BALOBA-1460 file (C-alpha; in Angstrom, 3 decimals):
// residues 363
<rec num="1" residu="x" x="121.246" y="231.732" z="-6.092"/>
<rec num="2" residu="x" x="120.604" y="230.224" z="-9.310"/>
<rec num="3" residu="x" x="120.782" y="226.466" z="-9.069"/>
<rec num="4" residu="x" x="123.745" y="225.684" z="-11.365"/>
<rec num="5" residu="x" x="122.908" y="223.202" z="-13.890"/>
<rec num="6" residu="x" x="124.025" y="222.317" z="-17.136"/>
<rec num="7" residu="x" x="126.852" y="220.648" z="-19.308"/>
<rec num="8" residu="x" x="130.287" y="219.908" z="-20.785"/>
<rec num="9" residu="x" x="130.152" y="216.931" z="-22.976"/>
<rec num="10" residu="x" x="133.309" y="215.245" z="-24.102"/>
<rec num="11" residu="x" x="133.687" y="212.159" z="-26.446"/>
<rec num="12" residu="x" x="136.518" y="210.001" z="-27.171"/>
<rec num="13" residu="x" x="137.729" y="209.971" z="-30.642"/>
<rec num="14" residu="x" x="137.876" y="206.306" z="-30.531"/>
<rec num="15" residu="x" x="134.283" y="206.155" z="-29.517"/>
<rec num="16" residu="x" x="133.120" y="208.949" z="-32.293"/>
<rec num="17" residu="x" x="134.944" y="206.882" z="-34.815"/>
<rec num="18" residu="x" x="132.960" y="203.778" z="-34.306"/>
<rec num="19" residu="x" x="129.503" y="205.221" z="-34.127"/>
<rec num="20" residu="x" x="127.803" y="205.482" z="-37.646"/>
<rec num="21" residu="x" x="126.963" y="208.940" z="-38.720"/>
<rec num="22" residu="x" x="124.878" y="208.023" z="-41.765"/>
<rec num="23" residu="x" x="122.753" y="210.893" z="-41.736"/>
<rec num="24" residu="x" x="124.014" y="214.502" z="-43.007"/>
<rec num="25" residu="x" x="121.846" y="216.449" z="-40.590"/>
<rec num="26" residu="x" x="123.698" y="217.202" z="-37.512"/>
<rec num="27" residu="x" x="122.933" y="219.434" z="-34.471"/>
<rec num="28" residu="x" x="125.178" y="221.516" z="-32.592"/>
<rec num="29" residu="x" x="125.516" y="221.336" z="-28.571"/>
<rec num="30" residu="x" x="127.056" y="224.245" z="-27.066"/>
<rec num="31" residu="x" x="128.230" y="224.297" z="-23.184"/>
<rec num="32" residu="x" x="129.783" y="227.195" z="-20.946"/>
<rec num="33" residu="x" x="132.556" y="226.310" z="-18.597"/>
<rec num="34" residu="x" x="132.606" y="229.130" z="-16.255"/>
<rec num="35" residu="x" x="135.707" y="228.290" z="-14.709"/>
<rec num="36" residu="x" x="138.082" y="228.224" z="-17.725"/>
<rec num="37" residu="x" x="135.582" y="231.520" z="-19.002"/>
<rec num="38" residu="x" x="135.082" y="229.149" z="-22.324"/>
<rec num="39" residu="x" x="132.384" y="227.744" z="-24.448"/>
<rec num="40" residu="x" x="132.686" y="224.266" z="-25.810"/>
<rec num="41" residu="x" x="130.919" y="223.203" z="-29.296"/>
<rec num="42" residu="x" x="130.038" y="219.590" z="-30.101"/>
<rec num="43" residu="x" x="128.299" y="218.111" z="-33.353"/>
<rec num="44" residu="x" x="125.553" y="215.654" z="-32.103"/>
<rec num="45" residu="x" x="125.290" y="212.513" z="-34.338"/>
<rec num="46" residu="x" x="121.556" y="212.623" z="-34.952"/>
<rec num="47" residu="x" x="121.439" y="208.768" z="-35.429"/>
<rec num="48" residu="x" x="123.100" y="208.021" z="-32.083"/>
<rec num="49" residu="x" x="122.965" y="211.075" z="-29.901"/>
<rec num="50" residu="x" x="127.091" y="210.711" z="-29.528"/>
<rec num="51" residu="x" x="128.617" y="214.110" z="-29.200"/>
<rec num="52" residu="x" x="132.156" y="214.879" z="-31.063"/>
<rec num="53" residu="x" x="134.062" y="217.807" z="-30.049"/>
<rec num="54" residu="x" x="134.522" y="220.786" z="-32.750"/>
<rec num="55" residu="x" x="138.057" y="221.667" z="-33.907"/>
<rec num="56" residu="x" x="139.287" y="224.473" z="-31.634"/>
<rec num="57" residu="x" x="136.913" y="224.001" z="-29.102"/>
<rec num="58" residu="x" x="136.533" y="225.219" z="-26.366"/>
<rec num="59" residu="x" x="136.375" y="228.682" z="-27.261"/>
<rec num="60" residu="x" x="137.272" y="231.558" z="-24.948"/>
<rec num="61" residu="x" x="134.459" y="233.795" z="-23.698"/>
<rec num="62" residu="x" x="133.743" y="236.468" z="-21.176"/>
<rec num="63" residu="x" x="134.816" y="235.573" z="-17.150"/>
<rec num="64" residu="x" x="132.634" y="233.053" z="-15.313"/>
<rec num="65" residu="x" x="130.553" y="232.155" z="-18.501"/>
<rec num="66" residu="x" x="127.412" y="230.953" z="-17.054"/>
<rec num="67" residu="x" x="124.471" y="230.794" z="-19.318"/>
<rec num="68" residu="x" x="123.643" y="230.749" z="-22.871"/>
<rec num="69" residu="x" x="121.076" y="230.568" z="-25.908"/>
<rec num="70" residu="x" x="121.111" y="230.224" z="-29.377"/>
<rec num="71" residu="x" x="119.150" y="232.333" z="-31.886"/>
<rec num="72" residu="x" x="116.484" y="230.849" z="-33.944"/>
<rec num="73" residu="x" x="118.171" y="231.699" z="-37.108"/>
<rec num="74" residu="x" x="120.962" y="229.517" z="-36.039"/>
<rec num="75" residu="x" x="123.559" y="232.330" z="-36.741"/>
<rec num="76" residu="x" x="124.349" y="233.795" z="-33.158"/>
<rec num="77" residu="x" x="125.039" y="232.405" z="-29.789"/>
<rec num="78" residu="x" x="124.735" y="234.803" z="-26.794"/>
<rec num="79" residu="x" x="126.692" y="233.744" z="-23.534"/>
<rec num="80" residu="x" x="125.968" y="235.748" z="-19.899"/>
<rec num="81" residu="x" x="129.352" y="236.526" z="-18.279"/>
<rec num="82" residu="x" x="128.546" y="237.453" z="-14.509"/>
<rec num="83" residu="x" x="132.410" y="237.867" z="-13.427"/>
<rec num="84" residu="x" x="133.462" y="240.273" z="-11.376"/>
<rec num="85" residu="x" x="135.369" y="241.948" z="-14.039"/>
<rec num="86" residu="x" x="132.612" y="241.539" z="-16.727"/>
<rec num="87" residu="x" x="128.815" y="241.548" z="-15.940"/>
<rec num="88" residu="x" x="128.074" y="241.545" z="-19.921"/>
<rec num="89" residu="x" x="126.805" y="239.229" z="-22.503"/>
<rec num="90" residu="x" x="129.197" y="237.659" z="-25.275"/>
<rec num="91" residu="x" x="127.930" y="237.476" z="-29.067"/>
<rec num="92" residu="x" x="129.260" y="234.555" z="-31.029"/>
<rec num="93" residu="x" x="128.608" y="233.888" z="-34.796"/>
<rec num="94" residu="x" x="128.112" y="230.141" z="-35.357"/>
<rec num="95" residu="x" x="129.607" y="228.921" z="-38.476"/>
<rec num="96" residu="x" x="128.150" y="225.987" z="-40.532"/>
<rec num="97" residu="x" x="130.397" y="223.326" z="-38.871"/>
<rec num="98" residu="x" x="129.713" y="224.577" z="-35.239"/>
<rec num="99" residu="x" x="132.774" y="227.006" z="-34.793"/>
<rec num="100" residu="x" x="132.278" y="229.797" z="-32.730"/>
<rec num="101" residu="x" x="133.547" y="233.506" z="-33.196"/>
<rec num="102" residu="x" x="133.177" y="236.073" z="-30.528"/>
<rec num="103" residu="x" x="132.187" y="239.906" z="-32.053"/>
<rec num="104" residu="x" x="133.463" y="242.377" z="-29.404"/>
<rec num="105" residu="x" x="132.772" y="244.390" z="-27.678"/>
<rec num="106" residu="x" x="130.665" y="242.429" z="-25.234"/>
<rec num="107" residu="x" x="127.303" y="244.110" z="-24.241"/>
<rec num="108" residu="x" x="127.433" y="245.376" z="-20.712"/>
<rec num="109" residu="x" x="124.482" y="245.284" z="-18.075"/>
<rec num="110" residu="x" x="125.901" y="247.733" z="-15.774"/>
<rec num="111" residu="x" x="125.705" y="249.830" z="-14.018"/>
<rec num="112" residu="x" x="122.013" y="249.083" z="-13.081"/>
<rec num="113" residu="x" x="122.569" y="245.504" z="-13.067"/>
<rec num="114" residu="x" x="125.304" y="242.711" z="-11.948"/>
<rec num="115" residu="x" x="125.722" y="239.223" z="-12.204"/>
<rec num="116" residu="x" x="123.992" y="238.054" z="-15.078"/>
<rec num="117" residu="x" x="123.187" y="234.501" z="-14.616"/>
<rec num="118" residu="x" x="120.034" y="233.035" z="-16.996"/>
<rec num="119" residu="x" x="119.509" y="233.825" z="-20.391"/>
<rec num="120" residu="x" x="116.251" y="233.460" z="-22.512"/>
<rec num="121" residu="x" x="115.029" y="234.472" z="-26.110"/>
<rec num="122" residu="x" x="111.696" y="235.061" z="-27.393"/>
<rec num="123" residu="x" x="110.650" y="232.483" z="-30.265"/>
<rec num="124" residu="x" x="111.030" y="235.209" z="-32.954"/>
<rec num="125" residu="x" x="114.584" y="235.814" z="-31.892"/>
<rec num="126" residu="x" x="113.607" y="239.863" z="-31.303"/>
<rec num="127" residu="x" x="114.408" y="239.882" z="-27.725"/>
<rec num="128" residu="x" x="116.868" y="238.746" z="-25.272"/>
<rec num="129" residu="x" x="115.969" y="238.342" z="-21.639"/>
<rec num="130" residu="x" x="118.836" y="238.424" z="-18.795"/>
<rec num="131" residu="x" x="118.064" y="237.543" z="-15.320"/>
<rec num="132" residu="x" x="120.595" y="239.380" z="-13.344"/>
<rec num="133" residu="x" x="120.866" y="237.911" z="-9.468"/>
<rec num="134" residu="x" x="123.270" y="240.366" z="-8.350"/>
<rec num="135" residu="x" x="120.586" y="243.310" z="-9.031"/>
<rec num="136" residu="x" x="117.409" y="241.491" z="-8.528"/>
<rec num="137" residu="x" x="116.407" y="242.575" z="-12.073"/>
<rec num="138" residu="x" x="116.008" y="241.322" z="-15.810"/>
<rec num="139" residu="x" x="117.921" y="243.066" z="-18.775"/>
<rec num="140" residu="x" x="116.066" y="243.349" z="-21.792"/>
<rec num="141" residu="x" x="117.440" y="243.859" z="-25.253"/>
<rec num="142" residu="x" x="116.293" y="244.024" z="-29.147"/>
<rec num="143" residu="x" x="118.243" y="242.108" z="-31.239"/>
<rec num="144" residu="x" x="119.527" y="243.025" z="-34.725"/>
<rec num="145" residu="x" x="118.735" y="240.347" z="-37.138"/>
<rec num="146" residu="x" x="121.518" y="240.973" z="-39.563"/>
<rec num="147" residu="x" x="124.321" y="241.488" z="-36.973"/>
<rec num="148" residu="x" x="123.034" y="240.082" z="-33.793"/>
<rec num="149" residu="x" x="124.144" y="243.213" z="-31.878"/>
<rec num="150" residu="x" x="121.829" y="243.949" z="-28.869"/>
<rec num="151" residu="x" x="119.874" y="247.564" z="-28.001"/>
<rec num="152" residu="x" x="118.464" y="247.737" z="-24.240"/>
<rec num="153" residu="x" x="114.541" y="248.250" z="-24.726"/>
<rec num="154" residu="x" x="113.127" y="251.264" z="-23.256"/>
<rec num="155" residu="x" x="112.450" y="250.829" z="-19.112"/>
<rec num="156" residu="x" x="115.362" y="248.212" z="-18.914"/>
<rec num="157" residu="x" x="116.451" y="246.943" z="-16.350"/>
<rec num="158" residu="x" x="112.871" y="245.688" z="-14.986"/>
<rec num="159" residu="x" x="113.167" y="245.145" z="-11.263"/>
<rec num="160" residu="x" x="111.688" y="242.254" z="-9.421"/>
<rec num="161" residu="x" x="110.252" y="242.263" z="-5.836"/>
<rec num="162" residu="x" x="112.237" y="239.160" z="-4.700"/>
<rec num="163" residu="x" x="115.294" y="237.570" z="-4.987"/>
<rec num="164" residu="x" x="115.172" y="235.686" z="-8.249"/>
<rec num="165" residu="x" x="116.540" y="231.880" z="-8.704"/>
<rec num="166" residu="x" x="115.102" y="230.943" z="-12.272"/>
<rec num="167" residu="x" x="113.267" y="232.154" z="-15.125"/>
<rec num="168" residu="x" x="111.316" y="230.681" z="-18.110"/>
<rec num="169" residu="x" x="109.481" y="232.539" z="-20.935"/>
<rec num="170" residu="x" x="106.325" y="231.256" z="-22.179"/>
<rec num="171" residu="x" x="106.160" y="229.695" z="-25.849"/>
<rec num="172" residu="x" x="104.575" y="232.501" z="-27.295"/>
<rec num="173" residu="x" x="106.985" y="234.945" z="-25.653"/>
<rec num="174" residu="x" x="104.098" y="237.090" z="-24.310"/>
<rec num="175" residu="x" x="104.618" y="235.773" z="-20.652"/>
<rec num="176" residu="x" x="107.603" y="235.259" z="-18.423"/>
<rec num="177" residu="x" x="107.450" y="233.708" z="-14.845"/>
<rec num="178" residu="x" x="110.449" y="234.217" z="-12.281"/>
<rec num="179" residu="x" x="110.999" y="231.604" z="-9.196"/>
<rec num="180" residu="x" x="112.319" y="233.210" z="-6.228"/>
<rec num="181" residu="x" x="113.018" y="231.967" z="-2.481"/>
<rec num="182" residu="x" x="112.052" y="233.796" z="0.592"/>
<rec num="183" residu="x" x="112.435" y="233.157" z="4.363"/>
<rec num="184" residu="x" x="114.677" y="231.483" z="6.685"/>
<rec num="185" residu="x" x="116.605" y="228.708" z="4.834"/>
<rec num="186" residu="x" x="114.598" y="229.327" z="1.699"/>
<rec num="187" residu="x" x="111.210" y="227.938" z="3.489"/>
<rec num="188" residu="x" x="108.825" y="230.118" z="1.458"/>
<rec num="189" residu="x" x="108.653" y="230.141" z="-2.506"/>
<rec num="190" residu="x" x="106.851" y="232.375" z="-5.113"/>
<rec num="191" residu="x" x="106.139" y="232.707" z="-8.729"/>
<rec num="192" residu="x" x="106.539" y="236.334" z="-10.363"/>
<rec num="193" residu="x" x="104.488" y="236.711" z="-13.474"/>
<rec num="194" residu="x" x="105.091" y="239.240" z="-16.282"/>
<rec num="195" residu="x" x="103.098" y="239.975" z="-19.627"/>
<rec num="196" residu="x" x="105.498" y="240.912" z="-22.484"/>
<rec num="197" residu="x" x="105.029" y="243.565" z="-25.178"/>
<rec num="198" residu="x" x="107.622" y="244.111" z="-27.713"/>
<rec num="199" residu="x" x="110.192" y="243.239" z="-24.956"/>
<rec num="200" residu="x" x="108.385" y="245.238" z="-22.220"/>
<rec num="201" residu="x" x="107.706" y="243.611" z="-18.905"/>
<rec num="202" residu="x" x="104.335" y="244.603" z="-16.908"/>
<rec num="203" residu="x" x="104.197" y="242.777" z="-13.283"/>
<rec num="204" residu="x" x="101.267" y="240.324" z="-13.264"/>
<rec num="205" residu="x" x="101.648" y="239.666" z="-9.465"/>
<rec num="206" residu="x" x="103.245" y="237.071" z="-7.248"/>
<rec num="207" residu="x" x="102.010" y="233.514" z="-6.741"/>
<rec num="208" residu="x" x="103.018" y="231.335" z="-3.927"/>
<rec num="209" residu="x" x="104.745" y="228.165" z="-5.599"/>
<rec num="210" residu="x" x="103.467" y="225.907" z="-2.797"/>
<rec num="211" residu="x" x="106.648" y="224.566" z="-1.938"/>
<rec num="212" residu="x" x="110.227" y="225.381" z="-0.398"/>
<rec num="213" residu="x" x="113.243" y="226.567" z="-2.432"/>
<rec num="214" residu="x" x="111.676" y="226.483" z="-6.065"/>
<rec num="215" residu="x" x="115.071" y="225.823" z="-8.346"/>
<rec num="216" residu="x" x="113.377" y="225.074" z="-11.786"/>
<rec num="217" residu="x" x="110.527" y="226.147" z="-13.931"/>
<rec num="218" residu="x" x="109.021" y="224.673" z="-17.112"/>
<rec num="219" residu="x" x="106.273" y="225.693" z="-19.471"/>
<rec num="220" residu="x" x="104.284" y="222.873" z="-21.841"/>
<rec num="221" residu="x" x="104.769" y="223.403" z="-25.617"/>
<rec num="222" residu="x" x="101.034" y="225.095" z="-25.814"/>
<rec num="223" residu="x" x="101.678" y="227.566" z="-23.010"/>
<rec num="224" residu="x" x="98.976" y="226.192" z="-20.693"/>
<rec num="225" residu="x" x="100.599" y="224.697" z="-17.743"/>
<rec num="226" residu="x" x="103.790" y="225.792" z="-15.586"/>
<rec num="227" residu="x" x="105.672" y="223.508" z="-13.660"/>
<rec num="228" residu="x" x="107.927" y="224.084" z="-10.472"/>
<rec num="229" residu="x" x="110.495" y="221.955" z="-9.018"/>
<rec num="230" residu="x" x="110.676" y="222.840" z="-5.372"/>
<rec num="231" residu="x" x="113.746" y="221.418" z="-4.463"/>
<rec num="232" residu="x" x="113.649" y="221.769" z="-0.526"/>
<rec num="233" residu="x" x="110.122" y="220.581" z="0.081"/>
<rec num="234" residu="x" x="110.710" y="217.569" z="-2.941"/>
<rec num="235" residu="x" x="107.582" y="218.428" z="-4.580"/>
<rec num="236" residu="x" x="106.256" y="219.497" z="-8.246"/>
<rec num="237" residu="x" x="103.860" y="222.326" z="-8.219"/>
<rec num="238" residu="x" x="101.571" y="222.264" z="-11.630"/>
<rec num="239" residu="x" x="99.728" y="225.594" z="-12.398"/>
<rec num="240" residu="x" x="97.136" y="226.277" z="-15.137"/>
<rec num="241" residu="x" x="98.036" y="229.300" z="-17.118"/>
<rec num="242" residu="x" x="95.048" y="231.671" z="-18.168"/>
<rec num="243" residu="x" x="94.821" y="233.802" z="-21.084"/>
<rec num="244" residu="x" x="96.029" y="236.659" z="-19.316"/>
<rec num="245" residu="x" x="98.952" y="234.899" z="-17.654"/>
<rec num="246" residu="x" x="97.518" y="234.388" z="-14.468"/>
<rec num="247" residu="x" x="98.316" y="231.096" z="-12.391"/>
<rec num="248" residu="x" x="95.709" y="228.558" z="-10.598"/>
<rec num="249" residu="x" x="97.175" y="225.866" z="-9.047"/>
<rec num="250" residu="x" x="95.470" y="222.541" z="-10.284"/>
<rec num="251" residu="x" x="93.606" y="219.618" z="-8.249"/>
<rec num="252" residu="x" x="96.441" y="217.327" z="-6.576"/>
<rec num="253" residu="x" x="98.868" y="220.140" z="-6.536"/>
<rec num="254" residu="x" x="101.910" y="219.864" z="-5.604"/>
<rec num="255" residu="x" x="102.782" y="216.511" z="-6.410"/>
<rec num="256" residu="x" x="105.253" y="214.606" z="-3.821"/>
<rec num="257" residu="x" x="108.131" y="213.669" z="-5.857"/>
<rec num="258" residu="x" x="109.255" y="210.279" z="-4.145"/>
<rec num="259" residu="x" x="112.791" y="211.134" z="-5.084"/>
<rec num="260" residu="x" x="114.722" y="214.306" z="-3.031"/>
<rec num="261" residu="x" x="115.885" y="217.222" z="-4.289"/>
<rec num="262" residu="x" x="114.410" y="217.935" z="-7.560"/>
<rec num="263" residu="x" x="116.152" y="220.842" z="-9.193"/>
<rec num="264" residu="x" x="115.494" y="220.868" z="-13.020"/>
<rec num="265" residu="x" x="112.491" y="220.260" z="-15.374"/>
<rec num="266" residu="x" x="112.406" y="219.763" z="-19.074"/>
<rec num="267" residu="x" x="109.444" y="218.825" z="-21.098"/>
<rec num="268" residu="x" x="109.435" y="216.850" z="-24.377"/>
<rec num="269" residu="x" x="108.759" y="218.740" z="-27.866"/>
<rec num="270" residu="x" x="105.294" y="216.990" z="-28.139"/>
<rec num="271" residu="x" x="104.200" y="218.113" z="-24.443"/>
<rec num="272" residu="x" x="103.758" y="214.314" z="-23.516"/>
<rec num="273" residu="x" x="106.286" y="213.854" z="-20.855"/>
<rec num="274" residu="x" x="108.050" y="215.490" z="-17.935"/>
<rec num="275" residu="x" x="111.708" y="215.086" z="-16.886"/>
<rec num="276" residu="x" x="112.902" y="216.007" z="-13.150"/>
<rec num="277" residu="x" x="116.283" y="216.024" z="-12.516"/>
<rec num="278" residu="x" x="116.533" y="214.917" z="-8.648"/>
<rec num="279" residu="x" x="119.869" y="215.985" z="-7.306"/>
<rec num="280" residu="x" x="119.427" y="214.123" z="-3.636"/>
<rec num="281" residu="x" x="118.271" y="210.906" z="-5.153"/>
<rec num="282" residu="x" x="121.022" y="211.020" z="-7.968"/>
<rec num="283" residu="x" x="118.082" y="210.023" z="-10.599"/>
<rec num="284" residu="x" x="115.899" y="211.277" z="-13.123"/>
<rec num="285" residu="x" x="112.028" y="210.731" z="-12.731"/>
<rec num="286" residu="x" x="109.827" y="210.580" z="-15.829"/>
<rec num="287" residu="x" x="106.045" y="211.693" z="-15.703"/>
<rec num="288" residu="x" x="103.357" y="211.639" z="-18.413"/>
<rec num="289" residu="x" x="101.128" y="214.541" z="-18.528"/>
<rec num="290" residu="x" x="97.517" y="214.521" z="-18.789"/>
<rec num="291" residu="x" x="96.779" y="216.775" z="-21.697"/>
<rec num="292" residu="x" x="93.596" y="218.044" z="-20.290"/>
<rec num="293" residu="x" x="94.617" y="218.828" z="-16.528"/>
<rec num="294" residu="x" x="98.352" y="219.051" z="-17.185"/>
<rec num="295" residu="x" x="98.820" y="216.577" z="-14.109"/>
<rec num="296" residu="x" x="101.962" y="214.212" z="-13.822"/>
<rec num="297" residu="x" x="101.781" y="210.597" z="-13.469"/>
<rec num="298" residu="x" x="105.204" y="208.859" z="-13.016"/>
<rec num="299" residu="x" x="105.707" y="206.057" z="-15.881"/>
<rec num="300" residu="x" x="106.265" y="202.408" z="-14.769"/>
<rec num="301" residu="x" x="109.959" y="202.319" z="-14.778"/>
<rec num="302" residu="x" x="110.761" y="205.378" z="-13.721"/>
<rec num="303" residu="x" x="113.017" y="206.978" z="-12.041"/>
<rec num="304" residu="x" x="116.138" y="206.200" z="-13.801"/>
<rec num="305" residu="x" x="119.486" y="206.172" z="-11.970"/>
<rec num="306" residu="x" x="122.271" y="208.738" z="-12.751"/>
<rec num="307" residu="x" x="125.665" y="209.485" z="-11.714"/>
<rec num="308" residu="x" x="126.776" y="211.887" z="-9.389"/>
<rec num="309" residu="x" x="124.605" y="214.866" z="-8.702"/>
<rec num="310" residu="x" x="122.155" y="215.436" z="-11.790"/>
<rec num="311" residu="x" x="121.889" y="219.057" z="-12.067"/>
<rec num="312" residu="x" x="120.264" y="219.791" z="-15.377"/>
<rec num="313" residu="x" x="118.612" y="218.358" z="-18.227"/>
<rec num="314" residu="x" x="118.659" y="219.016" z="-22.077"/>
<rec num="315" residu="x" x="116.787" y="217.305" z="-24.806"/>
<rec num="316" residu="x" x="117.805" y="217.469" z="-28.668"/>
<rec num="317" residu="x" x="115.177" y="219.143" z="-30.964"/>
<rec num="318" residu="x" x="113.865" y="215.589" z="-31.900"/>
<rec num="319" residu="x" x="113.205" y="214.392" z="-28.253"/>
<rec num="320" residu="x" x="115.144" y="211.225" z="-29.141"/>
<rec num="321" residu="x" x="117.982" y="211.861" z="-27.078"/>
<rec num="322" residu="x" x="118.162" y="212.916" z="-23.104"/>
<rec num="323" residu="x" x="121.540" y="214.835" z="-21.701"/>
<rec num="324" residu="x" x="122.006" y="214.715" z="-17.784"/>
<rec num="325" residu="x" x="124.271" y="217.106" z="-16.509"/>
<rec num="326" residu="x" x="126.332" y="216.001" z="-13.326"/>
<rec num="327" residu="x" x="127.912" y="218.261" z="-10.747"/>
<rec num="328" residu="x" x="130.280" y="217.610" z="-7.832"/>
<rec num="329" residu="x" x="130.040" y="215.455" z="-5.370"/>
<rec num="330" residu="x" x="131.304" y="213.067" z="-7.864"/>
<rec num="331" residu="x" x="132.921" y="213.534" z="-11.197"/>
<rec num="332" residu="x" x="131.420" y="216.338" z="-12.919"/>
<rec num="333" residu="x" x="129.947" y="215.202" z="-16.583"/>
<rec num="334" residu="x" x="127.115" y="214.268" z="-18.779"/>
<rec num="335" residu="x" x="125.385" y="211.148" z="-19.240"/>
<rec num="336" residu="x" x="123.289" y="210.485" z="-22.668"/>
<rec num="337" residu="x" x="120.398" y="208.426" z="-22.744"/>
<rec num="338" residu="x" x="118.098" y="207.274" z="-25.624"/>
<rec num="339" residu="x" x="114.450" y="208.273" z="-25.393"/>
<rec num="340" residu="x" x="111.687" y="205.588" z="-26.045"/>
<rec num="341" residu="x" x="108.006" y="206.577" z="-24.614"/>
<rec num="342" residu="x" x="109.706" y="208.241" z="-21.855"/>
<rec num="343" residu="x" x="111.929" y="205.582" z="-20.714"/>
<rec num="344" residu="x" x="115.788" y="206.194" z="-20.564"/>
<rec num="345" residu="x" x="118.513" y="203.735" z="-21.804"/>
<rec num="346" residu="x" x="122.048" y="204.617" z="-21.191"/>
<rec num="347" residu="x" x="124.181" y="205.642" z="-24.221"/>
<rec num="348" residu="x" x="127.145" y="206.783" z="-23.156"/>
<rec num="349" residu="x" x="128.789" y="208.696" z="-20.032"/>
<rec num="350" residu="x" x="131.383" y="211.626" z="-20.606"/>
<rec num="351" residu="x" x="133.543" y="212.513" z="-17.732"/>
<rec num="352" residu="x" x="134.823" y="216.039" z="-17.706"/>
<rec num="353" residu="x" x="137.328" y="217.743" z="-15.144"/>
<rec num="354" residu="x" x="135.674" y="220.807" z="-14.365"/>
<rec num="355" residu="x" x="131.894" y="221.843" z="-13.611"/>
<rec num="356" residu="x" x="129.901" y="223.216" z="-16.469"/>
<rec num="357" residu="x" x="126.690" y="225.369" z="-15.940"/>
<rec num="358" residu="x" x="124.566" y="225.556" z="-19.120"/>
<rec num="359" residu="x" x="123.786" y="223.976" z="-22.608"/>
<rec num="360" residu="x" x="122.516" y="225.361" z="-25.691"/>
<rec num="361" residu="x" x="121.504" y="223.239" z="-28.730"/>
<rec num="362" residu="x" x="121.408" y="224.660" z="-32.482"/>
<rec num="363" residu="x" x="118.255" y="223.177" z="-33.754"/>
């Protein structure tokens, strides 16, 4: 199953009131809360990284709200609802103050698809991709730019050869990769590639992930390297991406992660640093990336301790702040870190009483 990951962010009013909010430019952070079938909305202070809950938040969503993405226009938010009574996608409009309003009816992935778990959107905002783990396929929708409505593209859903765990869309929007696990105890991992043309997926083939239980994927901003977190083998695989989407494992890959249980990866906006959430070691590792070979090298003071069970990572658009989501065991919540040359400095820890599953940031 897709590794649940991402974040509910709560901040005490007293904390918010004592932090300077000198800049008028705010980012909004949205989080899914599956148990409550809700979406939380928060303002990020660009001067401090502190999050303040928006009035009226959390907002009702579909059953089991699991994953979401923000439209590049900043006008729409999409949420995947995998609950038994749902199997659909919610559309929300985003007000200038971060308030969410759902537009109904919701968009169903049934009858050919079930359990929508992960969403991705191309950079143009023209197409939405939904990974359905219950039916081993991907639903693709075209997006109406004025109203945000979804329409299935011809040929959707596109079926996968193996049981999926995660997917990532290349920055160009013309390639998509899906991580899957097979074998007893998920002992073998694969990466299934697709070329993308107007939302239509064409298989490129399957590549071994060179690790067990691949649980996270990331692509650098130039779209030249793919990184795979192999949770059960404690490694990170690195692949060069050809112009046609083929994968070639680079020399020295897989990298042995000195920590345990890498599950989620994220690369900063400049493509300089790779951050890895290690569930088994309760920390976050930072690697600098070679601009030519793409190979990661741990920075001097890495890893950085996290609380509980770090399961997701999210960066604000400037790359100044990293949010680390923790799941049980331990108290579910998020730690906010300031980022300086890849090093992490704790800002604040937000405790929550429920387990969040995803985060999206309005840039």
